[in-house]
C-alpha positions as CSV (number, residue, x, y, z in Angstrom):
1,X,303.8,314.5,96.3
2,X,302.9,311.6,97.8
3,X,301.7,311.5,101.2
4,X,303.4,308.6,103.1
5,X,301.9,309.1,106.5
6,X,298.7,308.5,105.0
7,X,299.8,305.6,103.1
8,X,301.7,304.2,106.4
9,X,298.4,304.6,108.4
10,X,296.4,302.6,105.8
11,X,298.9,299.9,105.7
12,X,298.3,299.6,109.4
13,X,294.9,299.3,109.6
14,X,295.2,296.3,106.5
15,X,297.8,294.5,108.8
16,X,295.1,295.1,111.8
17,X,292.5,293.7,110.0
18,X,294.5,291.0,108.4
19,X,295.5,289.6,112.1
20,X,292.0,289.9,113.5
21,X,291.1,287.8,110.4
22,X,293.9,285.4,111.0
23,X,293.2,285.0,114.6
24,X,289.6,284.4,113.8
25,X,290.7,281.5,111.3
26,X,292.9,280.3,114.0
27,X,289.9,280.3,116.8
28,X,287.6,278.9,114.2
29,X,290.5,276.2,113.5
30,X,290.5,275.3,116.9
31,X,286.8,274.7,117.3
32,X,287.1,272.2,114.4
33,X,290.0,270.6,116.0
34,X,288.1,270.2,119.0
35,X,284.6,269.0,117.5
36,X,286.9,266.6,115.3
37,X,288.6,265.2,118.3
38,X,284.8,264.8,120.2
39,X,283.3,263.5,117.1
40,X,286.1,260.8,117.2
41,X,285.7,260.4,120.4
42,X,281.9,259.7,119.8
43,X,282.8,257.3,117.5
44,X,285.1,255.3,119.1
45,X,282.4,255.1,121.8
46,X,279.5,254.9,119.8
47,X,278.3,251.3,120.6
48,X,278.6,252.3,124.1
49,X,276.5,255.3,123.8
50,X,274.1,254.0,122.2
51,X,273.6,251.2,124.8
52,X,273.1,253.8,127.0
53,X,270.7,255.7,125.3
54,X,268.7,252.4,124.9
55,X,269.1,251.8,128.8
56,X,267.4,255.3,129.3
57,X,264.4,254.4,127.0
58,X,264.2,251.1,128.7
59,X,264.2,252.7,132.2
60,X,261.6,255.7,131.0
61,X,259.1,253.2,129.6
62,X,259.7,250.5,132.5
63,X,256.4,249.2,133.9
64,X,256.0,250.4,137.6
65,X,253.6,249.5,140.5
66,X,250.6,251.5,139.3
67,X,251.3,250.0,135.9
68,X,251.4,246.5,136.6
69,X,248.3,246.6,138.9
70,X,246.5,247.8,135.7
71,X,248.2,244.9,133.7
72,X,247.1,242.6,136.4
73,X,243.4,244.3,136.2
74,X,243.1,244.4,132.8
75,X,244.1,240.6,132.4
76,X,241.7,239.8,135.1
77,X,238.9,241.5,132.9
78,X,239.9,239.4,129.5
79,X,239.8,236.3,131.5
80,X,236.3,237.3,132.8
81,X,235.2,238.2,129.5
82,X,235.9,234.9,128.2
83,X,234.1,233.0,130.7
84,X,231.3,234.8,130.3
85,X,230.8,234.9,126.5
86,X,231.8,231.0,126.6
87,X,229.1,230.3,129.0
88,X,226.3,232.4,127.4
89,X,227.2,230.8,124.1
90,X,227.1,227.3,124.6
91,X,225.0,225.4,122.5
92,X,221.9,223.5,123.6
93,X,218.7,221.8,122.0
94,X,216.0,224.2,119.9
95,X,213.4,223.7,122.7
96,X,216.2,224.9,125.4
97,X,217.3,227.4,123.1
98,X,213.5,228.8,122.6
99,X,212.6,228.6,126.1
100,X,215.8,231.0,127.1
101,X,215.2,233.6,124.7
102,X,213.3,236.6,125.8
103,X,210.1,237.0,124.7
104,X,209.1,233.5,123.1
105,X,206.2,232.0,124.1
106,X,204.5,228.6,124.0
107,X,203.0,228.0,120.7
108,X,200.8,225.5,119.1
109,X,199.7,225.0,115.6
110,X,195.8,226.4,114.9
111,X,195.7,227.7,111.5
112,X,192.0,228.2,110.3
113,X,193.1,231.8,108.3
114,X,192.2,232.8,104.5
115,X,195.3,231.9,102.4
116,X,198.2,234.9,102.8
117,X,196.0,236.6,105.5
118,X,196.3,235.0,108.9
119,X,195.1,237.0,112.0
120,X,197.3,238.6,114.6
121,X,196.4,236.4,117.1
122,X,197.5,233.4,115.0
123,X,200.8,235.1,114.1
124,X,201.5,235.4,117.7
125,X,200.2,231.9,118.8
126,X,201.3,229.6,116.0
127,X,205.1,228.6,115.5
128,X,206.9,230.3,112.7
129,X,205.8,228.6,109.3
130,X,209.2,227.9,108.0
131,X,209.8,225.9,110.9
132,X,207.5,223.0,109.0
133,X,208.9,219.9,108.1
134,X,205.9,217.6,107.9
135,X,204.5,217.5,104.7
136,X,207.8,218.6,103.0
137,X,208.3,215.1,101.4
138,X,204.8,215.3,99.4
139,X,206.7,218.0,97.4
140,X,210.4,216.4,97.4
141,X,211.7,219.5,99.5
142,X,214.3,217.3,101.2
143,X,214.2,220.1,104.1
144,X,214.6,217.3,106.9
145,X,215.3,218.7,110.3
146,X,218.7,220.5,111.8
147,X,220.9,222.5,109.7
148,X,219.4,221.0,106.5
149,X,216.5,222.5,107.1
150,X,217.7,226.0,108.0
151,X,219.8,226.5,105.2
152,X,216.9,225.6,102.8
153,X,214.4,227.9,104.2
154,X,215.2,231.5,103.3
155,X,213.5,232.7,106.5
156,X,216.2,231.1,108.7
157,X,218.8,233.3,107.0
158,X,220.4,235.7,109.3
159,X,220.2,238.6,106.5
160,X,217.6,237.8,103.9
161,X,215.4,236.2,106.8
162,X,214.4,239.7,108.0
163,X,212.8,239.9,104.6
164,X,211.5,236.6,103.6
165,X,210.7,235.3,107.2
166,X,208.9,238.2,108.1
167,X,206.6,237.8,105.1
168,X,206.1,234.1,105.6
169,X,205.2,234.8,109.2
170,X,202.8,237.5,107.8
171,X,201.3,235.1,105.3
172,X,201.5,231.6,107.0
173,X,203.9,230.3,104.3
174,X,207.3,229.0,103.9
175,X,209.8,229.9,101.0
176,X,212.6,227.4,100.0
177,X,216.5,228.5,98.6
178,X,215.3,226.2,95.6
179,X,213.9,228.3,92.9
180,X,212.1,230.6,95.5
181,X,209.1,228.2,95.9
182,X,206.6,229.2,98.2
183,X,204.8,226.7,100.2
184,X,201.2,227.3,102.4
185,X,201.3,226.3,105.8
186,X,198.5,224.9,107.4
187,X,197.4,223.1,110.4
188,X,197.7,219.1,110.1
189,X,196.9,215.9,111.7
190,X,200.2,213.7,112.4
191,X,199.5,209.9,112.5
192,X,199.3,210.2,116.5
193,X,196.5,212.5,116.2
194,X,198.4,215.5,117.4
195,X,197.8,218.6,115.6
196,X,201.4,220.3,113.8
197,X,202.1,222.7,111.0
198,X,202.0,221.2,107.5
199,X,203.0,221.9,104.6
200,X,200.1,221.7,102.4
201,X,200.5,223.3,98.7
202,X,201.9,225.6,96.6
203,X,201.7,229.3,97.1
204,X,202.9,232.5,94.9
205,X,205.9,234.1,96.0
206,X,204.9,237.4,94.0
207,X,201.4,237.2,95.9
208,X,203.2,236.6,99.2
209,X,205.3,240.0,98.5
210,X,202.2,241.6,97.0
211,X,200.2,240.4,100.4
212,X,202.9,242.0,102.7
213,X,202.7,245.3,100.7
214,X,198.9,245.8,100.8
215,X,198.9,245.1,104.5
216,X,201.4,247.8,105.1
217,X,199.6,250.3,102.7
218,X,196.0,249.5,102.4
219,X,194.8,247.8,105.6
220,X,195.5,250.5,107.7
221,X,196.5,249.7,111.4
222,X,195.8,246.5,111.7
223,X,197.8,245.4,108.6
224,X,200.8,247.2,110.0
225,X,200.7,245.6,113.3
226,X,200.6,242.1,111.5
227,X,204.0,243.2,109.8
228,X,205.3,244.5,113.2
229,X,204.4,241.7,114.9
230,X,205.3,239.2,112.5
231,X,209.0,241.0,112.4
232,X,209.3,240.7,116.3
233,X,208.5,236.9,116.1
234,X,211.2,236.6,113.4
235,X,213.9,238.5,115.6
236,X,213.0,236.6,118.4
237,X,213.4,233.4,116.0
238,X,216.5,234.1,114.7
239,X,217.8,234.8,118.2
240,X,216.9,231.7,119.5
241,X,218.1,229.7,116.8
242,X,221.4,231.4,117.1
243,X,223.1,229.2,119.7
244,X,220.8,226.3,119.2
245,X,222.8,222.9,118.3
246,X,222.6,223.3,114.6
247,X,222.7,227.2,114.9
248,X,221.9,229.2,111.5
249,X,224.1,229.4,108.0
250,X,226.1,232.0,107.1
251,X,224.2,235.0,105.2
252,X,223.2,234.4,101.9
253,X,225.6,231.6,101.3
254,X,222.7,228.9,101.7
255,X,220.6,230.8,99.4
256,X,223.0,230.0,96.6
257,X,224.2,226.7,97.7
258,X,223.0,224.8,100.7
259,X,226.1,222.4,100.3
260,X,228.2,225.5,100.5
261,X,226.7,226.1,103.5
262,X,226.7,222.9,104.9
263,X,230.7,222.3,104.7
264,X,231.2,225.8,106.1
265,X,229.0,224.8,109.1
266,X,231.2,221.6,109.4
267,X,234.5,223.6,109.8
268,X,232.6,225.8,112.2
269,X,231.3,228.6,110.3
270,X,228.1,229.5,110.8
271,X,226.2,232.4,112.3
272,X,226.4,231.2,116.1
273,X,230.2,231.0,115.5
274,X,230.3,234.2,113.5
275,X,228.7,236.3,116.1
276,X,230.4,234.5,119.1
277,X,233.9,235.6,117.5
278,X,232.5,239.3,116.8
279,X,231.3,239.5,120.4
280,X,234.7,238.4,121.7
281,X,236.6,240.6,119.7
282,X,234.6,243.8,120.4
283,X,234.6,243.4,124.1
284,X,238.4,242.6,124.0
285,X,238.6,245.8,122.3
286,X,236.1,247.7,124.5
287,X,238.2,246.5,127.7
288,X,241.9,247.4,126.0
289,X,240.3,250.9,125.3
290,X,238.9,251.5,128.7
291,X,242.0,250.4,130.3
292,X,244.0,252.4,127.7
293,X,241.7,255.6,128.7
294,X,242.0,255.2,132.2
295,X,245.8,254.7,132.5
296,X,246.2,257.9,130.5
297,X,244.9,259.7,132.9
298,X,247.6,259.2,135.1
299,X,249.9,260.6,132.9
300,X,252.5,263.4,134.3
301,X,254.2,266.0,132.4
302,X,256.9,266.5,135.4
303,X,257.8,262.8,135.1
304,X,257.6,262.2,131.5
305,X,258.0,265.1,129.2
306,X,257.3,262.9,126.3
307,X,253.9,261.8,126.1
308,X,254.9,259.3,123.5
309,X,257.3,257.7,126.0
310,X,254.3,257.4,128.4
311,X,252.3,255.7,125.5
312,X,254.6,252.7,125.6
313,X,253.9,251.9,128.9
314,X,250.1,251.7,128.2
315,X,251.0,249.8,125.0
316,X,253.2,247.5,126.9
317,X,250.3,247.0,129.5
318,X,247.5,246.0,126.8
319,X,250.1,243.8,124.9
320,X,251.2,242.1,128.3
321,X,247.6,241.6,129.5
322,X,246.2,240.4,125.9
323,X,249.0,237.7,125.9
324,X,248.6,236.5,129.0
325,X,245.0,236.1,129.2
326,X,245.0,234.6,125.5
327,X,247.7,232.0,126.8
328,X,246.0,231.1,129.7
329,X,242.6,230.8,127.6
330,X,244.4,228.3,125.3
331,X,245.9,226.2,128.2
332,X,242.5,225.8,130.0
333,X,240.9,224.9,126.7
334,X,243.5,222.2,125.5
335,X,243.5,220.8,129.4
336,X,239.7,220.9,129.3
337,X,239.6,219.1,125.9
338,X,242.3,216.3,126.9
339,X,240.5,215.4,129.7
340,X,237.4,215.0,127.7
341,X,239.4,213.1,124.8
342,X,240.6,210.8,127.8
343,X,237.7,209.9,129.6
344,X,235.8,209.5,126.1
345,X,233.5,212.3,126.7
346,X,232.4,214.1,123.6
347,X,230.1,216.5,125.4
348,X,233.0,217.6,127.6
349,X,235.3,218.4,124.5
350,X,232.9,220.4,122.7
351,X,231.8,222.5,126.0
352,X,235.7,223.2,126.5
353,X,236.2,224.1,123.0
354,X,233.5,226.7,123.2
355,X,235.6,228.8,125.4
356,X,238.2,228.6,123.1
357,X,238.8,232.6,122.7
358,X,239.2,233.0,119.3
359,X,238.1,236.7,118.5
360,X,240.3,237.6,121.8
361,X,243.4,235.8,120.2
362,X,243.0,237.5,116.9
363,X,242.8,241.2,118.7
364,X,246.1,239.8,120.9
365,X,247.8,239.1,117.7
366,X,246.8,242.7,116.1
367,X,247.9,244.3,119.2
368,X,251.2,242.5,119.6
369,X,252.0,243.6,116.0
370,X,250.8,246.8,116.0
371,X,252.0,248.0,119.7
372,X,255.5,246.5,118.6
373,X,255.7,248.7,115.7
374,X,254.7,251.7,117.6
375,X,256.9,251.0,120.3
376,X,259.8,250.8,117.8
377,X,259.0,253.8,115.9
378,X,258.9,255.8,119.3
379,X,262.5,254.3,120.3
380,X,263.6,255.2,117.1
381,X,262.7,258.7,117.8
382,X,264.0,259.0,121.2
383,X,267.5,257.4,120.0
384,X,267.6,259.9,117.1
385,X,266.7,262.7,119.3
386,X,269.7,262.1,122.0
387,X,272.5,261.1,119.2
388,X,271.8,264.2,117.7
389,X,272.1,266.1,121.0
390,X,275.4,264.4,121.9
391,X,276.8,265.0,118.6
392,X,276.0,268.7,118.8
393,X,277.0,268.9,122.3
394,X,273.7,270.3,123.1
């Protein structure tokens, strides 16, 4: 017999559960309706909301008084760097350049040695042999003077000179780029009766190498001293020639083609300018790094919960300071050059152009591009986070 009371109770439970589910569905539908309405309002005013988030970002990354102080200090350091490097890299004549180089001594030609084997005293007191021009016509070398002379003698190569120049000094010889020919340099007498280095006879390049090898391995302390003194003399000579009027050719190029090295030098691409631009860029980066590190010490978590937001301020300081310094440098150089042109004074033009901060300008361009990309990425992340919070109602 059917138990109607039991069925009635079960039916009541089912109805109660169904009502709970219906109420739950109704609550969910209400929430969906509220969210849909809120989303619609957000969509309607999305432009205004994004503008407000953008304003928040600009406010958070705006430079304050402390940041402006860093900006002015960084700009001043960059300007001082431009002036100092421009001053110490001014081109001068060979004698002045040698006189201004630390370690350079007064030299005179007095070579009385056996071939390939000058004494330490001769190495010290005589000029570097690859500076010799006198006698070059007898062998059709065409080494002349100035840049051509330095391009054709391997001892003046900023890279190969450390090897060939040192060996030439240690053996009183000169090696030219054309066919790697070598010649003995002895003391000759000019038409006016003065003594000077003279390219006197052919030498064997292989014997020069073998002689230097023997000095290092077989001749004990004295042989090693000769090579060491020759190496130091080569270093001093390269340094003195670096910012002389003719400077030095770019490494290796003159050994391959003297004409190519000369053309590059005519466009300002010589070793002096290469080192100068490198110094400009290197010290500009150093100043940026120091300012960036010091400014980073002022980071306060209570004010800037996001470290990237504070980094944006640092990037702005560096970009603005580099831009201001580079712009002022270009304007100052342009004005000085214009004065030189109008007064018909080419020396003023040359001196003014020497202050052009090419390396610093290169760093500035890099900073502007890299900092702009960094700031855009941080801003994008900031906008996404804020928008996500607003849409989810968090």
